[in-house]
BABAPA-425364 format. One line per 8 residues: their letters; for each residue x, y, z of N, C-alpha, C. Coordinates in nm, 3 decimals. Atoms other than C-alpha are relative to their C-alpha. Layout:
N
a) X,Y,Z,X,Y,Z,X,Y,Z; ...
This chain:
55
mlveeklr) 0.012,0.092,-0.095,2.383,-0.564,-1.618,-0.165,0.003,0.038; 0.103,0.088,0.057,2.031,-0.787,-1.610,-0.024,0.138,0.153; 0.084,-0.085,-0.107,1.930,-0.549,-1.247,-0.059,0.103,-0.057; 0.102,-0.113,0.080,1.873,-0.244,-1.502,-0.076,0.008,-0.018; 0.076,-0.030,0.143,1.744,-0.373,-1.709,-0.122,-0.027,0.016; 0.134,0.035,-0.057,1.453,-0.488,-1.487,-0.072,0.135,0.051; 0.088,-0.108,-0.066,1.405,-0.158,-1.354,0.000,0.097,-0.081; 0.072,-0.052,0.127,1.382,-0.001,-1.688,-0.124,-0.004,-0.026
ktitsler) 0.137,0.027,0.062,1.108,-0.214,-1.761,-0.113,0.009,0.111; 0.119,-0.062,-0.119,0.936,-0.128,-1.384,-0.008,0.112,-0.073; 0.058,-0.176,0.030,0.966,0.249,-1.490,-0.137,0.028,-0.121; 0.083,-0.030,0.157,0.849,0.198,-1.856,-0.158,-0.100,0.092; 0.130,0.063,0.002,0.538,-0.058,-1.726,-0.082,0.125,0.138; 0.105,-0.085,-0.084,0.450,0.205,-1.417,-0.084,0.137,-0.059; 0.047,-0.148,0.100,0.444,0.495,-1.698,-0.112,-0.017,-0.063; 0.146,0.032,0.040,0.199,0.290,-1.859,-0.063,-0.006,0.025
tlinlekg) 0.121,-0.035,-0.118,-0.006,0.241,-1.560,-0.035,0.126,-0.037; 0.123,-0.113,0.023,-0.072,0.609,-1.544,-0.029,0.063,-0.137; 0.059,-0.032,0.048,-0.101,0.639,-1.856,-0.162,-0.082,-0.049; 0.125,0.049,-0.014,-0.353,0.407,-1.876,-0.133,0.049,0.098; 0.100,-0.043,-0.114,-0.535,0.494,-1.569,-0.068,0.156,-0.068; 0.051,-0.127,0.050,-0.563,0.873,-1.727,-0.074,-0.016,-0.111; 0.045,0.032,0.146,-0.720,0.729,-2.045,-0.099,-0.074,0.078; 0.141,0.093,-0.039,-0.988,0.526,-1.793,-0.010,-0.103,-0.011
dklaakcd) -0.027,0.136,-0.002,-0.860,0.201,-1.881,0.041,-0.106,0.094; -0.068,0.044,-0.095,-0.810,0.025,-1.595,0.048,-0.132,0.055; -0.078,0.093,0.007,-0.742,-0.294,-1.676,0.102,-0.009,-0.039; -0.096,0.090,0.082,-0.471,-0.305,-1.884,0.108,0.107,0.063; -0.068,-0.078,-0.091,-0.346,-0.049,-1.602,0.060,-0.075,0.112; -0.050,0.122,-0.098,-0.337,-0.332,-1.354,0.078,-0.087,-0.056; -0.093,0.108,0.093,-0.207,-0.568,-1.635,0.128,0.095,0.026; -0.132,-0.035,0.014,0.092,-0.296,-1.668,0.054,0.002,0.170
ldhardyi) -0.094,0.030,-0.123,0.136,-0.275,-1.293,-0.007,-0.088,0.060; -0.072,0.151,-0.070,0.131,-0.657,-1.236,0.128,-0.028,-0.081; -0.144,-0.008,0.088,0.422,-0.625,-1.495,0.145,0.083,0.069; -0.127,-0.041,-0.065,0.599,-0.366,-1.290,0.032,-0.071,0.148; -0.011,-0.003,-0.137,0.558,-0.547,-0.962,0.106,-0.155,-0.016; -0.083,0.070,0.082,0.673,-0.883,-1.195,0.166,0.017,-0.016; -0.142,-0.058,0.019,1.027,-0.648,-1.264,0.053,0.041,0.110; -0.035,-0.034,-0.156,1.059,-0.534,-0.898,0.071,-0.144,0.076
degfwlly) -0.080,0.096,-0.005,1.089,-0.858,-0.808,0.102,-0.086,-0.071; -0.143,0.058,0.097,1.314,-1.029,-1.077,0.131,0.080,0.072; -0.150,-0.094,-0.006,1.553,-0.725,-1.036,-0.010,-0.050,0.174; -0.029,0.009,-0.152,1.519,-0.800,-0.635,0.105,-0.143,0.004; -0.020,0.120,0.010,1.603,-1.142,-0.647,0.164,-0.054,-0.100; -0.073,-0.027,0.054,1.858,-1.085,-0.916,0.157,0.043,0.096; -0.072,-0.033,-0.092,2.044,-0.856,-0.706,0.016,-0.013,0.121; -0.007,0.082,-0.128,2.009,-1.051,-0.414,0.116,-0.107,-0.014
deikdki) -0.072,0.077,0.035,2.194,-1.344,-0.590,0.159,0.088,-0.052; -0.139,-0.044,0.004,2.457,-1.115,-0.691,0.083,0.027,0.096; -0.044,-0.052,-0.101,2.549,-0.995,-0.377,0.027,-0.092,0.095; 0.002,0.149,-0.062,2.480,-1.337,-0.204,0.177,-0.072,-0.063; -0.094,0.017,0.035,2.775,-1.462,-0.439,0.088,0.052,-0.007; -0.162,-0.079,-0.052,3.027,-1.234,-0.332,0.053,-0.013,0.141; -0.002,0.017,-0.136,2.976,-1.324,0.024,0.068,-0.158,0.023
């Protein structure tokens, strides 16, 4: 399911955000955090559409 893939990508991006913060690389951390936000948004709408199609 695409939703699970987006969740996995979200978790990976959040983990990379923390790693980059520990390294002191705030720019890379912000980019990874932005990617996580995008994956959350995409996953939400995929799930919404799946549910809406069943109603």
